[in-house]
N, C-alpha and C positions, 0 to 999 in steps of 0.2 A: 504493500499499500504506500503510495507516495506521501511524503511529508506535507502537512498543511502549510500553505503560504502564510507566513507571518509578516505582513507588510503594514500593519496598523499597530498603534500602541496597545490596544486591547482587541484580542480575537475572541469572539463569543462562540461558545459551544452549546450552552443552554441559556436562554434569555429569561430574566425575571421581569420585574416592573421597570419601566423606562418612562420619563416624562421630562419636559423642558422646564428649566428654571433660569432666573436671572442670575448674573454673577455680579459681585460688587466691584467697585472701581479698582481695588487692588489687583483683583484677578484679571480684569479687562486690560490693565496696563501690564501686569507681569506675565500674563499668559499661563498655560498649564499643559501638562502632558496627559494623555489618556491614562486612566487608572488613578488619577489624583483623587484622593478622598477629600470630601468637603463637609462643611457643617452649615446649618442655617444661620443667617444673620439678619439684622434689620435692613429692610429694603423699602421700595415704594409700597404704599398701601395695597393689600390684596395681591401682592406679587411675591411668590416664593423666591427668596434670594439666598445664594450661598457664597461662602468664602472658603479660603484654605482651611483645612482641618488642623487642629493642634492635638489630636488624640480622640476628640469627640467626633462622631460621624453620622451623617444622615444618608450618605451614598457615595458613589464614585463616578467620576466623569468618564463617559464611554469613548469620547474622542478628545484628542489634544486640540488646543486652539490654533495650532499651525503645523499639522502633520504633513509629512512628505506626500502621503497618498492624496492629500487635497490640493496639492499645488496645481495650478493651471486648470482648476475647476471652479464652478460657481461658489463652492464652499470657502475658497481661499479668503482668509481674513474676515469672514462673516461673524463668527462667534465673538471674538473680542470687540469688533466694531459695533455690533448690535447688543452686546453684553448679555449673551445667552449661552447655555450649554445644555447637553442632554445628560441626565443623571440616571444612574442605575441603582436600584434598591431591591429588596426582596432576595430571592435565591438565584444565584448565577453560577455558571461554570465557565471560567474565562482563562485565557492565557495572556499574561501582562508582560510588556516589555520591561527591561531593566530600569527604565526611567519611572516605573510605577511602583517599585518596591525599594526598600532600603537595601543597598548593596554592601555597605560598610557599617561597622559597629558605631554606636553613639559616641563612645569614648574616643575612638580614633578620628571621627569627624570633628569633634569639638575640642580635642586635646592638643592639636597641633603636631601630633606624631605621625608616623606612617599609617596609611589607611589599612585597616584589618578587615578582610571580607567577612560577611555573615554567611555561615554555611546553613543552608535550608535542607530539610529532609521531609519526605512524605509524611503527612499527618501532623506536622508542626501546627500549633495554634497561632493565629496571627492577630495582631492589634494594629492600630494606626499610630505612626510615629508623630513626633512634634512637628514634622514637616508635612504631614498629611499623606505619607506613603505607607504601604503595607509593610509590616516588619514583625519578626519574631521577638524583638526586644521590647520590653516595657520601658519606654523612654521617660515616662512619668517618674518611675522609681529612680532610674539612672540620673535624671536631672534634678531630683529633689523636689519635683513639682507637688504642691500640697494636695493634688487630687489623687495621688498614687494610693494604691496600685491601679493600673488600668485593667479592669476586668471586662472591658467591652470587646470581647473576641468577636471578630467579624468574618474570619475565614479560616480555612485549613489548606495546607499545601497538598496538592494532588500529585504534582510532578515538579520536583526541584529543578532549579535552573541548570542548564547544561549548554556548553558551547555547541553541541550537536544541533540544537534548535534555536541558536541565537540568544541564549541565556534568558529566554522567556520563561516565566514561572507560571504553571497552571495551578489555579486556586479555585476552591468552592467557596463562594461568598454567600453570606446570609446576614443582610442588614435589615 
């Protein structure tokens, strides 16, 4: 059986709930990658609005704001210009590009030393990092965040990242 083409930030195998939300100004300016986890924030009246997650999560973004797959299409630049995104919630089975999960330990990213890779294994329980990416590390505990520990497990690893398939990680998400 041929390998599945992984040319998006998120490759969907089983779809859960999806709906359109507004993004706040920070996200419109900063952009995002597919797989970015988000949380609700204050926005225009009667408009569900999201911002970058800091460990709390209401869903993940299905597409990046500037994916290579959207270049030279009518989608190019639409999401950040009009301040909208498509969010996924509920139960999903997806393969996420390395930009959608933490690749290096919290200590090595914030401590100024060499970057130490996080090694993921099948069945690892996943939370959301302080940067809004899926991670096996509880960064609330590691950073001394008063909300610690982060017991909001949102996913399990189905297939750990491997160079054989572009380091995509397949996860079962339930938000």
